ZAMARGU-4260 file (C-alpha; in steps of 0.2 Angstrom, whole numbers, plus 5000, padded with zeros to 4 digits):
<rodrens>
0) 4864/5333/5349 | 4848/5323/5349 | 4836/5312/5336 | 4820/5316/5335 | 4805/5310/5324
5) 4793/5324/5320 | 4778/5322/5312 | 4777/5336/5297 | 4765/5338/5286 | 4758/5322/5287
10) 4777/5314/5285 | 4788/5308/5298 | 4804/5317/5297 | 4819/5312/5307 | 4831/5327/5315
15) 4847/5326/5325 | 4849/5343/5332 | 4852/5352/5349 | 4836/5349/5362 | 4834/5367/5361
20) 4833/5371/5342 | 4819/5382/5339 | 4808/5370/5326 | 4808/5384/5315 | 4827/5382/5312
25) 4824/5364/5311 | 4809/5367/5298 | 4822/5380/5287 | 4839/5374/5290 | 4838/5354/5293
30) 4823/5351/5281 | 4823/5365/5268 | 4806/5370/5271 | 4809/5389/5269 | 4790/5395/5267
35) 4788/5399/5285 | 4799/5415/5290 | 4809/5423/5302 | 4801/5439/5308 | 4808/5446/5324
40) 4813/5431/5332 | 4803/5435/5349 | 4785/5426/5344 | 4779/5444/5343 | 4776/5447/5322
45) 4769/5432/5317 | 4780/5429/5301 | 4784/5411/5309 | 4767/5404/5312 | 4763/5385/5311
50) 4750/5374/5318 | 4753/5362/5332 | 4739/5351/5333 | 4729/5361/5323 | 4733/5378/5334
55) 4740/5391/5326 | 4758/5393/5335 | 4774/5405/5333 | 4790/5392/5330 | 4804/5403/5332
60) 4805/5401/5352 | 4798/5384/5351 | 4811/5371/5357 | 4810/5355/5344 | 4812/5346/5360
65) 4793/5352/5367 | 4785/5344/5352 | 4784/5327/5355 | 4771/5317/5345 | 4761/5334/5341
70) 4757/5337/5322 | 4765/5351/5314 | 4757/5360/5298 | 4768/5373/5289 | 4762/5382/5274
75) 4769/5369/5261 | 4757/5357/5270 | 4740/5367/5270 | 4737/5363/5255 | 4746/5351/5240
80) 4740/5366/5224 | 4739/5381/5235 | 4719/5379/5232 | 4716/5381/5252 | 4701/5393/5254
85) 4711/5404/5264 | 4725/5405/5250 | 4711/5406/5236 | 4703/5420/5246 | 4722/5428/5248
90) 4723/5428/5230 | 4706/5433/5227 | 4709/5449/5238 | 4724/5453/5232 | 4731/5453/5250
95) 4749/5453/5247 | 4759/5468/5245 | 4778/5461/5247 | 4771/5445/5254 | 4785/5441/5270
100) 4772/5441/5281 | 4759/5431/5273 | 4762/5412/5278 | 4763/5415/5296 | 4744/5427/5291
105) 4738/5413/5280 | 4742/5400/5296 | 4734/5410/5306 | 4718/5414/5297 | 4717/5394/5291
110) 4717/5390/5311 | 4706/5403/5314 | 4692/5396/5301 | 4694/5378/5307 | 4690/5381/5328
115) 4678/5395/5321 | 4669/5393/5302 | 4661/5409/5304 | 4670/5423/5313 | 4663/5440/5317
120) 4676/5455/5310 | 4679/5456/5329 | 4684/5438/5332 | 4695/5438/5315 | 4704/5455/5322
125) 4706/5446/5338 | 4714/5430/5330 | 4724/5440/5318 | 4731/5452/5330 | 4749/5450/5333
130) 4752/5444/5314 | 4762/5461/5310 | 4760/5467/5291 | 4773/5480/5287 | 4763/5485/5271
135) 4747/5487/5282 | 4735/5476/5274 | 4724/5473/5287 | 4707/5478/5278 | 4712/5465/5266
140) 4718/5451/5277 | 4700/5454/5285 | 4691/5455/5269 | 4698/5440/5264 | 4698/5429/5280
145) 4678/5432/5279 | 4678/5426/5260 | 4685/5412/5266 | 4674/5407/5277 | 4660/5407/5266
150) 4668/5396/5255 | 4671/5383/5269
</rodrens>
């Protein structure tokens, strides 16, 4: 076990965990931040996406020991009241069906728009590629990203 001080959603959080523990499980099991979801466990589905210094990052295979002083943003920290442009667009377009993948989808989309405020359809598809939606709401996801880009 080791003690790590993490910068999560603008707050310092201290955890005492095995250094190889994936940050997903630190968030969910040790800090009770359950918005970030477990999907596949091999960084292939995107349900566990967080921002690490603003970059969309899969958290299920990322050991806590590799974080250092990087800033972590989770879905809980994206906006205080669920009013981030991407979250608002998600509701406007009625993207979710089951909703399980949506936190990861929203985190990926918001990271894209921070780096590229006006992406083309192709750039959206490239950025969102690998975020799996079992319900198949990809057309609505792309539309919501476009709406969010226009409102920024």
